[in-house]
C-alpha positions in Angstrom: 0.1 0.0 0.1 1.4 3.5 -1.0 2.0 6.1 1.5 -1.0 8.0 0.0 -3.3 5.4 0.2 -2.3 4.9 4.0 -3.0 8.6 4.6 -6.2 8.5 2.9 -7.3 5.4 4.9 -6.5 7.0 8.0 -9.0 9.7 7.7 -12.0 8.8 9.9 -15.3 8.0 8.6 -18.1 10.6 8.8 -20.3 8.4 10.8 -17.4 8.0 13.5 -17.1 11.8 13.7 -20.8 12.5 14.0 -21.0 9.8 16.9 -18.0 11.6 18.6 -19.4 14.9 18.1 -22.9 13.9 19.8 -25.4 16.6 20.1 -24.6 19.7 18.3 -27.8 22.0 18.4 -27.7 22.3 14.5 -29.7 20.0 12.0 -28.1 16.9 11.1 -27.8 17.5 7.5 -26.0 20.8 8.3 -23.6 19.0 10.3 -23.0 16.1 7.9 -22.2 18.7 5.2 -19.6 20.6 7.2 -18.0 17.3 8.4 -17.7 16.1 4.9 -16.3 19.5 3.9 -13.7 19.4 6.7 -12.7 15.8 6.0 -12.5 16.7 2.1 -9.9 19.2 3.3 -7.8 16.7 4.8 -7.3 14.6 1.6 -5.0 17.2 0.1 -2.7 17.7 3.1 0.7 15.9 3.8 -0.8 14.2 6.7 -3.8 13.4 8.8 -4.0 14.9 12.2 -4.9 12.8 15.2 -8.7 12.2 15.9 -8.9 14.9 18.7 -7.4 17.4 16.7 -9.6 16.8 13.9 -12.7 16.9 16.3 -11.4 20.1 17.8 -11.2 21.7 14.4 -14.7 20.6 13.2 -16.2 21.8 16.7 -14.6 25.0 16.0 -16.0 25.3 12.6 -19.7 24.3 14.1 -19.2 26.9 16.7 -18.7 29.6 14.1 -21.6 28.2 12.1 -23.7 28.3 15.2 -22.9 31.9 15.8 -23.7 32.8 12.3 -27.4 32.1 13.0 -29.5 35.3 13.3 -30.2 35.5 17.1 -31.0 38.0 19.9 -28.0 40.2 21.0 -27.5 42.3 23.8 -26.3 45.8 22.2 -23.9 47.6 24.6 -22.2 49.7 21.9 -24.2 52.7 22.5 -25.6 53.0 19.1 -29.2 53.1 18.9 -30.1 52.4 15.4 -27.4 49.9 14.8 -27.6 48.6 11.2 -25.3 45.4 11.9 -27.4 44.6 15.0 -30.7 44.9 13.2 -31.6 48.5 13.5 -34.5 49.6 16.0 -35.8 47.0 18.1 -39.6 46.5 18.1 -41.8 47.3 21.2 -44.0 44.9 23.1 -47.3 45.9 21.4 -45.6 45.2 18.0 -44.1 41.9 19.0 -47.7 40.9 20.3 -49.0 41.8 16.9 -46.4 39.8 14.9 -47.2 36.8 17.1 -50.8 37.2 16.8 -50.5 37.5 12.9 -47.7 34.8 12.4 -49.9 32.3 14.3 -53.3 32.8 12.6 -54.9 33.6 9.3 -55.7 37.1 8.7 -57.7 39.5 6.5 -54.5 40.7 4.4 -56.6 41.0 1.2 -60.1 40.1 2.5 -63.0 42.4 2.9 -64.8 41.1 6.2 -67.6 43.4 5.7 -68.5 42.3 2.2 -67.2 38.8 2.5 -65.1 38.9 -0.6 -61.4 39.9 -1.9 -60.4 43.3 -0.4 -57.7 45.7 -0.9 -54.3 45.3 0.6 -53.2 47.6 3.5 -55.8 50.1 3.1 -56.3 50.9 6.8 -52.5 51.4 7.3 -52.1 53.5 4.0 -54.8 55.9 5.4 -53.1 56.0 9.1 -49.7 56.5 7.5 -51.0 59.6 5.4 -52.7 61.0 8.6 -49.4 60.8 10.5 -47.3 62.2 7.9 -50.1 64.9 7.1 -50.1 63.7 3.5 -52.9 63.4 0.9 -52.0 59.6 0.4 -49.2 57.0 1.5 -48.1 53.5 0.6 -45.4 51.1 1.8 -42.9 49.0 0.0 -40.0 46.7 1.6 -37.2 49.5 2.2 -36.5 53.0 1.2 -34.1 52.2 -1.5 -37.0 50.4 -3.0 -39.3 53.3 -2.5 -36.9 55.7 -4.2 -36.5 53.2 -7.2 -40.2 52.7 -7.6 -40.8 56.6 -7.6 -38.0 56.9 -10.1 -39.3 54.2 -12.3 -42.6 56.1 -12.6 -41.6 59.6 -12.8 -38.3 59.3 -14.7 -39.2 57.5 -18.0 -39.2 57.8 -21.6 -38.0 61.0 -23.0 -38.2 62.6 -19.7 -35.9 60.3 -17.6 -33.5 63.0 -16.2 -33.3 63.4 -12.4 -31.9 66.7 -11.3 -29.8 66.5 -8.2 -27.2 68.4 -6.5 -23.6 67.1 -6.3 -23.7 67.8 -2.7 -26.3 65.1 -2.3 -24.8 62.2 -4.2 -24.5 60.2 -1.0 -23.5 56.6 -0.3 -25.9 55.0 2.1 -25.3 51.6 4.0 -23.8 48.7 2.5 -22.1 50.5 -0.1 -25.1 51.5 -2.1 -24.9 55.0 -3.7 -27.7 57.3 -4.8 -26.3 57.4 -8.5 -26.3 53.6 -8.7 -29.9 53.7 -7.4 -30.8 56.1 -10.0 -29.2 53.8 -12.8 -30.9 50.8 -11.5 -34.2 52.4 -12.1 -33.4 53.5 -15.6 -33.2 57.3 -14.7 -30.3 59.6 -15.9 -28.6 61.7 -13.5 -28.4 65.4 -14.2 -25.9 66.6 -11.5 -26.0 70.6 -10.6 -23.8 72.7 -8.6 -20.7 71.6 -6.7 -20.0 69.5 -3.6 -20.3 72.3 -1.4 -22.4 75.0 -3.1 -25.4 74.5 -5.2 -27.7 77.5 -6.0 -31.3 77.9 -7.1 -29.6 79.1 -10.7 -28.2 75.7 -10.9 -31.4 74.0 -10.8 -33.0 76.4 -13.0 -30.5 76.0 -15.7 -30.6 72.3 -15.5 -34.5 72.0 -16.4 -34.9 70.9 -19.9 -37.5 69.0 -22.0 -35.8 65.6 -20.9 -36.4 66.6 -17.1 -38.5 63.9 -15.2 -38.3 65.4 -11.5 -36.2 67.3 -9.3 -34.8 65.1 -6.5 -33.5 66.1 -3.1 -31.5 63.7 -0.7 -31.3 64.4 2.9 -27.7 64.3 4.1 -28.5 62.1 7.0 -25.5 60.3 7.5 -23.0 63.1 7.1 -22.7 66.9 7.4 -20.9 69.8 5.4 -19.7 73.0 7.2 -17.9 76.0 6.4 -18.2 77.4 2.7 -21.5 75.7 1.8 -24.7 76.7 0.4 -28.0 75.3 -0.9 -31.4 76.5 -1.5 -34.2 76.1 0.9 -36.8 73.4 0.2 -39.4 76.3 -0.4 -37.4 77.8 -3.2 -36.7 74.4 -4.9 -40.5 73.7 -4.6 -41.4 76.8 -6.2 -39.2 76.3 -9.1 -40.6 72.7 -9.3 -44.2 74.0 -9.7 -43.2 76.7 -12.0 -41.4 74.1 -14.3 -44.2 71.7 -13.8 -41.9 69.0 -12.3 -42.3 66.7 -9.4 -40.4 67.5 -6.4 -39.2 64.5 -4.4 -37.2 64.1 -1.0 -35.5 61.1 0.1 -35.6 61.9 3.9 -34.1 58.6 5.1 -34.5 58.4 8.7 -38.3 58.7 9.2 -38.2 60.7 12.5 -41.8 61.7 13.7 -41.1 63.4 16.6 -39.1 66.7 17.6 -35.7 65.0 18.1 -34.0 68.5 19.3 -35.9 68.2 22.8 -33.4 65.4 23.6 -30.1 66.6 25.2 -27.4 66.4 22.7 -29.4 65.7 19.6 -30.1 68.1 16.6 -33.2 68.7 14.9 -34.1 65.9 12.2 -36.6 66.9 9.6 -39.9 65.0 9.6 -42.1 63.8 6.6 -44.7 66.2 7.9 -42.2 69.2 7.7 -40.8 68.5 4.0 -44.2 67.9 2.7 -45.5 71.4 4.4 -42.6 73.1 2.6 -43.8 72.0 -0.9 -42.3 68.5 -1.5 -44.7 66.4 -3.6 -43.5 63.0 -2.3 -41.3 61.9 0.5 -39.7 58.6 1.2 -38.2 57.2 4.3 -37.4 54.1 6.3 -39.5 52.4 8.8 -36.9 50.9 11.0 -34.6 53.8 11.8 -35.9 56.6 13.9 -39.7 55.6 13.3 -38.6 52.6 15.4 -40.8 50.0 13.2 -40.0 47.1 11.0 -37.9 47.3 7.8 -40.2 49.3 5.3 -39.9 52.2 2.7 -42.6 54.5 3.1 -44.0 57.0 0.3 -46.1 59.7 1.1 -47.4 62.9 -0.5 -49.8 64.0 -3.3 -52.7 61.6 -3.7 -52.3 61.3 -7.6 -48.6 60.7 -7.6 -48.9 58.0 -4.7 -51.9 56.1 -6.7 -49.8 56.3 -9.8 -46.8 54.7 -8.2 -49.0 52.0 -6.8 -50.2 51.3 -10.4 -46.4 50.3 -11.5 -46.0 46.8 -12.1 -42.8 46.7 -10.4 -44.7 47.7 -7.3 -45.9 44.0 -6.7 -42.3 42.9 -6.5 -41.4 45.4 -3.7 -44.6 45.1 -1.7 -44.4 43.9 1.9 -45.6 40.7 3.6 -48.4 40.4 6.3 -45.8 40.6 9.2 -44.4 43.7 7.9 -47.7 45.6 7.3 -49.2 44.4 10.5 -45.8 45.5 12.6 -45.9 48.9 10.9 -49.6 49.3 11.3 -49.1 48.8 15.0 -46.3 51.1 15.2 -48.2 53.9 13.4 -51.2 53.3 15.7 -48.9 53.9 18.8 -47.9 57.3 17.1 -51.6 58.3 16.5 -52.4 57.3 20.2 -50.0 60.2 21.2 -50.8 62.5 18.5 -51.8 65.2 21.0 -48.4 65.3 22.7 -46.1 68.0 22.0 -42.9 66.1 23.1 -41.3 62.5 22.7 -43.8 61.0 25.2 -46.3 60.8 22.3 -44.6 57.7 21.3 -43.4 56.3 24.5 -43.9 52.7 23.6 -41.4 52.9 20.8 -38.1 51.4 22.1 -35.5 53.6 20.3 -37.4 56.8 21.6 -37.5 55.3 25.2 -33.8 54.8 25.0 -33.2 58.3 24.0 -35.4 59.6 26.8 -34.2 57.5 29.7 -32.2 59.8 32.2 -28.6 59.4 33.0 -29.5 58.9 36.9 -31.6 55.8 36.0 -29.0 54.4 33.9 -26.4 55.2 36.6 -28.3 53.2 39.1 -28.6 50.3 37.0 -24.7 50.3 36.3 -24.0 50.6 40.2 -26.3 47.4 40.5 -24.5 45.6 37.7 -21.2 46.4 39.4 -22.1 45.3 42.8 -23.3 42.0 41.2 -19.8 41.4 40.0 -18.0 41.8 43.2 -15.6 39.2 44.0 -14.8 38.4 40.3 -11.5 38.9 39.1 -11.8 42.1 37.4 -12.0 45.9 38.0 -15.3 47.1 37.4 -16.9 50.5 37.7 -19.5 53.1 36.3 -18.4 55.8 34.0 -19.8 58.4 31.3 -20.6 57.1 28.0 -21.5 58.8 24.7 -24.3 57.1 23.0 -24.9 57.9 19.1 -28.2 57.4 16.8 -26.6 55.4 14.4 -28.4 53.9 11.2 -27.0 56.9 9.0 -28.9 59.4 11.1 -28.0 62.6 12.9 -24.3 62.1 12.6 -23.3 65.3 14.7 -25.6 64.2 17.8 -23.8 62.5 20.8 -26.3 61.6 23.7 -24.6 61.7 27.3 -24.8 58.4 28.7 -23.5 55.9 31.3 -21.3 52.9 30.7 -20.0 49.9 32.7 -16.3 49.8 32.6 -14.6 46.5 33.0 -10.9 45.3 33.2 -10.3 41.7 33.8 -7.2 41.0 35.9 -6.0 37.7 34.2 -7.5 38.1 30.7 -6.7 40.4 27.7 -9.4 42.8 26.7 -9.7 41.3 23.1 -10.2 37.9 24.5 -12.7 39.1 27.0 -14.7 40.7 24.1 -14.5 37.7 22.0 -15.8 35.5 25.0 -18.8 38.0 25.7 -19.6 37.9 21.9 -19.8 34.3 21.8 -21.9 34.0 24.9 -25.7 33.0 24.9 -27.2 35.4 24.3 -24.1 37.3 22.7 -23.2 40.8 24.5 -21.6 43.3 22.2 -19.6 46.3 23.7 -16.3 48.2 22.8 -12.7 48.8 23.8 -11.8 52.3 24.8 -9.3 53.9 27.1 -8.0 50.7 28.2 -11.2 49.4 29.1 -14.1 47.2 28.0 -17.4 49.2 27.9 -21.0 48.4 27.9 -23.1 51.6 27.2 -26.4 51.1 29.3 -28.5 53.3 26.8 -28.8 50.3 24.4 -29.2 47.7 27.0 -32.9 46.9 28.2 -33.2 46.7 32.1 -34.5 43.2 31.5 -31.2 42.0 30.2 -29.2 43.3 33.2 -29.0 40.1 34.8 -28.1 38.3 31.4 -25.1 40.7 31.3 -23.9 39.9 34.8 -24.1 36.2 34.0 -22.2 36.4 30.6 -19.4 38.3 32.3 -19.1 35.7 34.9 -19.1 32.9 32.3 -16.5 34.9 30.3 -14.2 35.0 33.3 -14.4 31.4 34.1 -12.3 28.9 32.4 -11.5 28.8 28.6 -14.6 28.6 26.5 -15.2 25.7 24.1 -13.7 26.0 20.8 -11.8 29.3 21.9 -8.4 29.5 20.1 -5.1 30.2 21.8 
């Protein structure tokens, strides 16, 4: 028998590996596929490692695979609308709605009064229009889709040019750029002005028989200061009416309340504001500052909303029963507090609750967490934090906050962070100034005990599958 044949024969059988692994918490076909892939990789090597090394390698791969499942995470980063962590969490009323809708049939497209097929999301659309102070509204699966749909309808044929300031050619999350979205919709970009200065005359000179609309993109994820200039929304709206062109604004964040009432937070334009200023259509996200599920809302002139809904592409972008019902409940929560003049009008929206909670309350929670960690091999204390809105929203706003500061005595900070991220549930924080920090503004009070347990476990012996 050749050396190669001997080496290949020494590779353990798949079934032997499966028996040695035992229960993994993953579906058997998933485990079998991974084991086969790992064993196949041994065939090209010079030698076959001992069985315990093979098992350790496979267990590590299974741990990584298990961690890649979408699962609840404790967010100690201080970033409220954290895109990588699922943006805004949903409130208890919305969660209850989702459970009821998911477990039962519903009247998604059924007219209960007439006993026959009915329209889709009519109640939600009326309430969205009411909330946005618009003539009409509709919803698709995200804000980028909303913009694409608007452009496909308004910028077509010989009038497919979209007039847009160079200072608003922004890149949104995930590397998507506004020019690329325009291109995907079939529209032609007509850039006006310069990066830092665009005048009303620039817009006027760009209008031609090929113009389909004027687009304004809110610079929600960055700001420009210094030698900058841009015309007001009202002046652009006057020009659009004069030239008989639709005026559209991509607002992005979907703020529904006066954010400037919160210490450290600047004013974020609301859909109601920009529509009052003369914008014909506005689109924004449902899962950022609005605090609802992922969705793209379109609101504005009834004739334009109706026309957009007639687009054949609308069907490909529409939301399912769960998103529609979750957004419906979110909108009802806002409308229930419509008489309020402060943030408390939407007190059941978690992202707004996080913004409003006092530092005194956060500090008390932090002291309780530190007390629960007494006797462990680490230095723990309560310090100041600086929370951020995140999600490409309000980039200049820094919300004063409170953080729990942790320094393990016999464990590197980086390894400590890894152990917390691989806990159940995972705890995500950040390292700064020689400490591991957990900002309490983005950690729910109901999670405090879980945080303590995760820290205790992280300080214990080496974790399964941990390297080095």
